[in-house]
C-alpha positions in Angstrom: 12.7 -7.5 -9.8 13.0 -7.6 -6.0 14.1 -3.9 -5.5 11.4 -2.6 -7.9 8.7 -4.6 -6.1 9.9 -3.5 -2.7 10.0 0.1 -3.8 6.4 -0.1 -5.0 5.2 -1.8 -1.8 6.9 0.8 0.5 5.3 3.6 -1.6 1.8 2.1 -1.5 1.6 1.3 2.2 2.2 4.9 3.2 -1.2 5.8 1.7 -3.9 5.3 4.3 -6.6 3.3 2.5 -8.5 2.0 5.5 -12.1 1.2 4.5 -15.0 2.5 6.5 -18.1 0.3 7.0 -20.2 3.2 8.2 -19.8 5.1 4.9 -22.3 4.5 2.1 -20.0 5.8 -0.6 -17.9 3.6 -2.9 -15.1 3.7 -2.2 -15.7 4.2 1.5 -12.6 6.3 2.1 -10.8 9.0 0.2 -7.4 7.2 0.6 -8.5 4.5 -1.8 -9.0 7.1 -4.5 -5.6 8.4 -3.8 -4.0 5.0 -4.2 -6.0 4.1 -7.3 -5.0 7.4 -9.0 -1.4 6.8 -8.2 -1.6 3.3 -9.6 -3.4 4.5 -12.7 -0.6 6.9 -13.4 2.0 4.2 -12.8 0.2 1.8 -15.2 0.2 4.5 -17.8 4.0 5.1 -17.4 4.7 1.4 -17.5 2.8 0.9 -20.8 -0.2 -1.0 -19.8 -3.2 -1.0 -22.2 -6.9 -0.2 -21.7 -6.4 1.5 -18.3 -9.8 2.3 -16.8 -10.6 3.8 -13.4 -14.4 3.6 -12.8 -16.6 5.9 -10.8 -16.6 3.3 -8.1 -12.8 3.1 -7.9 -12.3 -0.2 -9.7 -9.0 0.1 -11.7 -8.6 -2.2 -14.7 -5.7 -2.6 -17.1 -4.5 -5.2 -19.7 -1.4 -6.7 -21.1 -1.9 -7.6 -24.8 -1.4 -11.2 -25.8 1.8 -12.4 -27.5 0.1 -15.6 -28.6 -3.4 -15.9 -30.1 -6.2 -18.4 -29.2 -5.3 -19.0 -25.5 -7.3 -18.1 -22.4 -7.4 -14.6 -20.9 -6.1 -14.8 -17.3 -6.9 -12.2 -14.6 -5.3 -11.1 -11.4 -7.1 -9.2 -8.7 -6.0 -7.4 -5.5 -7.8 -4.9 -3.2 -6.9 -1.3 -2.5 -8.2 -1.0 1.1 -6.8 -2.0 4.4 -8.9 -3.3 7.3 -10.9 -1.1 9.7 -9.7 -3.2 12.6 -6.5 -1.1 13.2 -5.2 2.2 12.1 -3.7 2.5 8.6 -2.7 6.1 9.0 0.9 7.3 9.0 2.3 3.8 8.3 6.1 3.7 8.9 7.4 0.5 7.5 10.5 -1.0 9.0 13.0 -2.9 6.8 14.8 -5.8 8.4 17.5 -7.2 6.2 19.1 -10.7 6.8 16.7 -11.5 9.6 18.4 -13.9 12.1 15.5 -14.9 14.4 15.8 -12.1 16.9 13.1 -10.3 18.7 12.2 -7.1 16.8 11.4 -4.1 19.0 8.4 -2.0 17.9 7.0 1.3 19.3 6.6 1.5 23.1 6.8 -1.9 24.7 5.6 -3.8 21.7 7.6 -6.6 20.3 7.6 -8.9 17.2 8.8 -12.0 18.8 9.4 -15.6 17.4 8.1 -16.9 20.7 4.7 -15.3 20.0 4.9 -15.6 16.2 7.0 -18.7 15.4 6.5 -18.3 11.7 9.2 -15.6 11.9 11.7 -18.4 12.1 10.8 -19.5 8.6 12.5 -16.4 7.3 16.0 -16.7 8.6 18.3 -14.8 6.2 15.4 -13.1 4.4 14.3 -9.5 4.2 11.2 -8.5 6.3 9.0 -5.4 6.3 7.3 -4.8 9.6 5.2 -2.1 11.2 6.6 0.3 13.7 4.0 -1.0 16.2 1.5 1.9 16.0 -0.4 0.8 12.8 -1.0 -2.1 10.6 1.3 -2.5 7.6 -1.0 -3.0 4.7 0.5 -6.0 3.1 -3.1 -7.1 3.0 -3.4 -6.4 0.1 -0.8 -3.9 -1.1 1.7 -6.8 -1.3 -0.7 -8.3 -3.8 -0.9 -5.1 -5.8 2.9 -4.8 -5.9 3.3 -8.4 -7.0 0.8 -8.1 -9.8 2.2 -4.9 -11.2 5.7 -6.2 -11.0 4.9 -9.5 -12.7 2.8 -8.0 -15.5 5.4 -5.2 -16.2 7.9 -8.1 -16.6 5.6 -9.5 -19.3 5.4 -6.2 -21.0 9.2 -5.8 -20.9 9.7 -9.3 -22.3 7.4 -9.8 -25.4 9.3 -13.0 -26.2 7.4 -14.7 -23.4 4.4 -16.4 -24.8 1.2 -15.6 -23.1 -2.4 -14.8 -23.8 -4.1 -11.6 -22.8 -3.6 -10.8 -19.1 -5.9 -8.5 -17.2 -5.8 -6.9 -13.8 -8.2 -5.2 -11.5 -7.7 -3.5 -8.2 -10.9 -3.2 -6.2 -12.1 -1.1 -3.2 -13.6 -2.0 0.1 -12.8 -5.8 0.1 -12.3 -5.7 3.8 -15.9 -4.6 4.4 -17.4 -7.1 2.0 -18.1 -4.7 -0.9 -15.1 -5.4 -3.1 -16.9 -7.3 -5.8 -20.1 -5.3 -5.8 -19.0 -3.0 -8.6 -16.7 -5.4 -10.4 -17.5 -5.6 -14.1 -17.1 -9.3 -14.9 -18.1 -8.7 -18.6 -15.6 -5.9 -19.1 -12.9 -7.9 -17.3 -13.5 -10.7 -19.8 -11.2 -13.3 -18.3 -11.7 -17.0 -18.6 -10.7 -17.3 -14.9 -8.7 -15.2 -12.4 -6.8 -15.4 -9.2 -6.9 -13.0 -6.2 -3.4 -12.4 -4.9 -4.6 -11.9 -1.3 -3.3 -14.8 0.7 -0.7 -15.1 3.4 2.5 -17.2 3.6 4.4 -18.3 0.6 2.8 -21.3 -1.1 -0.8 -20.7 0.0 -3.4 -21.8 -2.6 -7.0 -21.6 -1.6 -10.2 -22.5 -3.4 -12.4 -23.1 -0.4 -13.8 -20.4 1.9 -16.4 -20.0 4.5 -20.1 -19.6 3.7 -20.7 -16.3 5.5 -23.6 -14.4 7.0 -24.2 -11.6 9.4 -26.9 -11.7 12.0 -28.2 -8.5 13.7 -30.2 -9.1 16.9 -32.1 -6.1 18.2 -33.4 -5.9 21.8 -36.3 -3.6 22.5 -36.6 -2.4 26.1 -38.4 0.4 27.9 -36.5 3.4 29.4 -37.6 5.5 32.3 -36.1 7.4 35.2 -34.3 4.9 37.4 -35.8 6.4 40.5 -39.3 5.3 39.4 -38.2 2.2 37.5 -39.9 -0.5 39.6 -42.1 -2.7 37.4 -41.6 -0.3 34.5 -38.0 -0.2 33.3 -36.9 -2.9 30.8 -33.2 -2.7 30.2 -32.4 -3.7 26.6 -28.7 -4.0 27.3 -29.4 -6.5 30.1 -31.6 -8.5 27.7 -28.8 -8.5 25.1 -26.2 -9.6 27.6 -28.3 -12.5 28.9 -29.0 -13.6 25.3 -25.3 -13.7 24.5 -24.8 -15.8 27.6 -26.9 -18.5 26.0 -24.5 -18.7 23.0 -22.1 -21.7 22.9 -18.9 -20.8 24.6 -16.6 -22.9 22.5 -18.2 -22.4 19.1 -16.2 -19.2 18.5 -13.2 -18.2 16.4 -10.7 -18.5 19.3 -11.7 -22.2 19.7 -11.9 -23.2 16.1 -9.4 -24.0 13.3 -9.2 -25.9 10.0 -12.7 -26.6 8.8 -14.4 -25.6 12.0 -17.2 -23.0 11.7 -18.2 -20.6 14.4 -20.4 -17.8 15.7 -18.6 -14.5 16.4 -19.9 -11.5 18.3 -18.3 -8.6 16.5 -20.3 -5.7 17.9 -22.6 -4.8 20.8 -24.0 -1.4 21.6 -27.1 0.1 23.1 -29.0 2.0 25.7 -31.7 1.1 28.1 -34.3 1.5 25.4 -32.7 -0.5 22.7 -29.5 -2.6 22.1 -28.0 -4.5 19.3 -25.8 -7.6 18.9 -24.0 -8.2 15.6 -22.8 -11.8 15.0 -21.0 -13.2 12.0 -21.8 -16.8 11.1 -19.2 -19.0 9.3 -19.2 -22.6 8.1 -17.5 -24.4 5.2 -20.3 -26.9 4.9 -23.5 -25.6 3.2 -25.9 -27.7 5.2 -24.2 -26.8 8.5 -24.3 -23.2 7.5 -28.1 -23.4 7.0 -28.4 -25.2 10.4 -26.4 -22.5 12.1 -28.7 -19.7 10.8 -31.8 -21.7 11.7 -30.4 -22.5 15.2 -29.7 -18.9 16.0 -33.1 -17.8 14.8 -34.7 -20.5 17.0 -32.7 -19.4 20.0 -34.1 -15.8 19.6 -37.6 -17.2 19.4 -37.1 -19.3 22.5 -35.6 -16.4 24.4 -38.6 -14.3 23.6 -40.9 -17.0 25.0 -39.0 -16.6 28.3 -39.4 -12.9 28.5 -42.2 -11.2 30.5 -41.4 -7.8 28.9 -39.3 -6.6 26.1 -38.4 -8.5 23.0 -35.7 -9.5 20.5 -35.8 -9.6 16.7 -33.2 -11.1 14.3 -32.2 -10.3 10.8 -29.8 -12.5 8.9 -28.1 -11.6 5.6 -25.8 -13.8 3.6 -22.4 -12.3 2.7 -20.8 -14.8 0.5 -20.7 -18.5 -0.2 -18.0 -21.2 -0.5 -16.3 -20.9 -3.9 -15.4 -24.6 -3.8 -18.4 -25.8 -5.7 -17.8 -23.4 -8.6 -14.1 -24.2 -8.9 -13.9 -28.0 -8.3 -15.5 -28.7 -11.7 -12.5 -26.8 -13.3 -9.5 -28.6 -11.9 -7.1 -27.1 -14.5 -7.3 -23.7 -12.7 -5.8 -25.3 -9.6 -3.4 -27.5 -11.6 -1.9 -24.5 -13.4 -1.5 -22.6 -10.1 0.2 -25.6 -8.5 2.6 -26.2 -11.4 3.3 -22.4 -11.5 4.4 -22.6 -7.8 6.6 -25.7 -8.4 8.3 -23.9 -11.3 9.1 -21.1 -8.8 10.5 -23.6 -6.3 7.5 -23.0 -4.0 5.7 -25.9 -2.3 2.0 -25.5 -2.9 0.1 -25.4 0.4 -3.5 -26.0 -0.4 -5.8 -25.0 2.5 -9.2 -23.5 3.1 -9.5 -19.7 3.6 -10.9 -19.1 7.1 -12.4 -15.9 5.7 -13.4 -14.6 2.3 -12.0 -12.8 -0.7 -13.4 -10.9 -3.6 -13.0 -14.2 -5.5 -15.6 -15.9 -3.4 -18.3 -13.5 -4.8 -16.9 -13.4 -8.3 -16.8 -17.2 -8.6 -20.6 -17.1 -8.2 -20.9 -14.4 -10.9 -19.2 -16.5 -13.6 -15.5 -15.7 -12.9 -13.8 -18.7 -11.2 -11.3 -17.1 -8.9 -9.2 -19.0 -6.3 -6.7 -17.2 -4.0 -2.9 -17.2 -4.1 -0.4 -16.1 -1.5 1.1 -12.5 -1.3 3.6 -13.2 1.5 2.2 -11.4 4.5 1.4 -12.5 8.1 -0.6 -11.2 11.1 -2.9 -9.2 9.0 -5.2 -6.4 10.4 -2.9 -5.5 13.3 0.3 -3.9 14.6 2.3 -7.2 14.3 1.7 -7.5 10.6 4.8 -8.2 8.5 5.7 -9.4 5.0 8.7 -11.3 3.6 10.1 -9.5 0.5 11.3 -12.7 -1.1 7.8 -14.1 -0.7 6.4 -11.2 -2.6 8.9 -11.9 -5.4 7.8 -15.5 -5.5 4.2 -14.3 -5.8 5.3 -12.3 -8.9 7.1 -15.3 -10.3 4.1 -17.5 -9.9 1.9 -14.9 -11.7 4.3 -14.9 -14.6 4.4 -18.7 -14.6 0.6 -18.9 -14.7 0.5 -16.8 -17.8 3.1 -19.1 -19.5 1.4 -22.3 -18.5 -2.0 -21.3 -19.8 -0.6 -21.1 -23.3 1.0 -24.5 -23.0 -2.2 -26.1 -22.0 -4.4 -24.6 -24.6 -2.1 -24.1 -27.6 
């Protein structure tokens, strides 16, 4: 199983599937089509059923049940990699029998246990790293490889009792569009799991409530030589507004269940400027308070201005899946037991982010998140442990088994 899974992963990561938030198409990049079509052909060759690639690049397939009258379980991963760092010309580096050493990457870059102490958890294991010039793509091609490997194992072993198992690989998860075109009715699962987490053992059914705030500054441009009393610099207005934001209520000062405001983009000219913030909080009431506070701060700032103005627009992105999953504890119980059967210690923690499952859980498909084995996503220090990917595949197989035992 390990070699087959590794071969798949190494093949998938060499396709550039970086999503593009500036594109209005679905998927937002051609590379996602390329990977989806490769996967579609692979699923055909492996003998999956009901393979369907939609016009929006959602790829579905099924494994027929070997036992009737048990729930249908789904597994989901995403095709795209993050726009934060290049996904082109990925050159994965294989490190066998890792012994805790510093790993040299391209140029002067290093993958060091001093900076990334989690490396020391993988002494004696096989790692796949970047070459230091791109991200790796374990987020979420490790999940794709684990799902296909696990479900192919079920196909090859019809003696294993399980209900119908379905998969879907979605586009554009990294830019918040992964669930937009997901057909919940067609998927027809009682519940599902995204295989989109990090270190081995991660099990997550809480995520941020999330919103994006766009603050626009309107100034007045003119020739700087005749600007006295006339010019209103929108960029200056935007900078002074950002200076009013709380310094420590940011991602770099938060952890666990802490929320934050995060300035992700600023651009502009003298005439107009724009600040884009993401707003995150696990608590629904505090999430509402954050949005109200930011709106009020804009209003107060406008009151201070003698010229120019700011406007704000806030859009919710996704909500905390916890309240949809907590009433269904068997979904977590089965995942926990599946990990224990694979000699994996369940590490239940909140997602300081979001997954497709967060949106799908509010569309009637409860969908917590499981580990895929990677670390340092979205950057040049990304790596994945091959044995962790194998454990993810084993957990998927165990979940299919356990669902039959509970309901049969």
